[in-house]
N, C-alpha and C positions, 0 to 999 in steps of 0.2 A: 615276230608281230609287234613286239614292242620296242624295237629298235629307233634308230634315230629318226628314220623316214626323211621326207623331203623337209627342207627350210621353211619355215612359216614366212610368209610376204611380210614387208614393212606394215602393211595395213594390220596383218594379224599380230604382229609384235606392239604394234601402237594401239590396238584395241585390248591387249591383255594389259598394258601400261594404263589405259585409260580406265578400266574396270577397277583397277587397284588403287589408282590415285585420284579418280574422279574429276579431274580437270584436263582439258585438251593441252594446253600449253606445256606443263610439266610432263604429260605423258608423251607429247612428240620429243621433248628433249631426252627423256629416259630412254624411248626407243632408239633414238639416234646414237646415244652412247652405248647402247647395248649392241647395236650393230657395229660399232667400231672395235667392241672388245669381245664378242660374243662367239668367236670360234666358227667352226664349219660345220655344225651339225644342230640340230633342232634344240636339242635339251640344253647344249652349251650355251646357245643363243637366249633361250627363255631363262636360264638360269642367270645370266646377265642382266636380263630385263628385270627379273625379280629383285636383284641386289640393287640395281639402279632406283628402282621404285622404293625399296626400303631406306636407302640412303637419302632420297628426297624427303621421306615421310620423317626422318631423324632430324632433318634439319628446319622440319617445319614445326609450328606451334602445336603440340598435342597430337600431330601425326594424324589428324583427322582428314579425310577426303573431302574435295568440294569447297575447302576453305578458301581457296584462290582460283576462282573461275568456274566453280560448279554450276552457278546460274547460267553461264554461257553455254556449257555442255547441255544442261536439261533443256534449253531453250531449242536446241537443235534436234531433238528427240521428237519424233512424230507422233506417238500416241500417247495417251494418258498413262497407259500401263507401263511405257517405258519411263516415263518421268517418275511414276511411282517407285519403279524398280531401281533407277538411279539414286533417289533418295534413300530407298531402303538399304541398298547394298552400301552406301556410305557410312550407315551407322553400323556396319559390321567391323569387327576387328580386322586389321589388315591381313593377317594370316588366312582368316577365312575368306576375304575377298581374293587372294592369291588362289586358293584352292578350288573356289568356284569357277574363277576364269580358266584356270588351267583344264579343269575337267569338263565344264558345261560349254564354254566358249571353243577351246582349242582340242578338246577330246582326248586328252593325254591318258595314258594308262596309269594305275597307281604306281608302277614302278618308275615310269617317267616323272610323275609329279613329285615322288620322293626325291629324285636326283636333282630335280630343279629346286625345291625347296629345302633341301638339305635336312630332310627328317627321316625316320625309318618308314618304311613301306607300310609297317603295322600301324602306323598312326593316322594313315591317309584316310581310312574308312571313317574312324571316329571324327576326324577334322571335319570331312564332307557332310556327315551326318548333322553335325552341330552347326555348320554353317548354313544347311538347307533348312533347320528348325529355326535358327535364329532369322534368317530371311523371311520365312513365313509368319514369324511373329512380328517382326518389323512391318511388314506389308499391311499387317491388321492393328498396327498400333497397341500390340498386346505385349504382356512380359512373355519371356522364354520358359514358360511354365513346362513346357514338353521337356526341357533340357533337366528339371529337376522334379523327376516324378517318382512315386512310391515304389514302382516296380523293382524288385531286387536283381532283376536279370537286365536292367535297362541298357547298360554298357555293352553288354553282349549282344543285345538285340539291335542296337544302333549300328555296331561294327557290322553284323551280318546283313542287315537289311540294306545298309549302304553298298557293300560288296555285291549283293544280289543285283541292286537296282542298277549298277555299273557294270554288270556282266563280268565281275572279276572272279577269279577262281575261289570256289568254297570247298570245304570238305564235306563229304557226304554226311557226315554226323551233325555239323553247323546247318545243313540245309533242312535235314530232318528234323532238328531242333526248333528253328526258326518257325517253321510250319506249325508244329504243335503248340509252340509258345503263341503264337498270334491269333490262334483259335481261341485261347482262354484269357487273353490280355487286351482289354479294349484300349488302354492308354497307348500300348506300343502300336495298335492298329491305326490310332489316330495320328501318332507320330509317323507312321510310315506314309500315311496319305498326304501329310504335310510336307514331308520331303519329297515326295513325287510331284506334288504341286509347284514346289519352289523349283525343281529341275525344269519342268515345263516352261514356266514363266520366264526363267532366266534364260533359256534358250531361245525363246521366242523374243527375247530384247534386241533389237537392232538399232545402232545409231546411224543417223543420216550422213 
């Protein structure tokens, strides 16, 4: 179920690069280079695309997306929500942009995301949770207060909520715990709603 599956099309690879880099020209270049070296399965190809995006960011001042051509890309988006999402996503750290694109755009499993990004599988859920909360905060022009909350169980809650949201395997203990925790923790309930909203908005974002 979580194997290589079919290769993504060039459009999918380029869309991934575009979400990470924020500008069409470097995204097209990164996608082309990834295709030339990416191997013959999906994970290998996307790993190459992620590496090309990181190398581009390292050679660019500050590594911020949208610095070279972002306005052109935003002008090509059809809806106000897409323009807003492009700008909000551009303000996220690069690894968060990668994780969101791999999960929300390409629908990779946590195992596949860990392989593409070169991180432990256990790190994927917390990374996605924080990316979603940060995106939600950026869309509102607010500080990411939901990431720095007084709840003593916030880290566990975010990990379990992200895994549950993405239909990843959970232990019966974690599943029972999070349901009980959410019943008594308003802040984690609010964070969960923000994560769900961010996912829905990101998935609805389509470039022309």
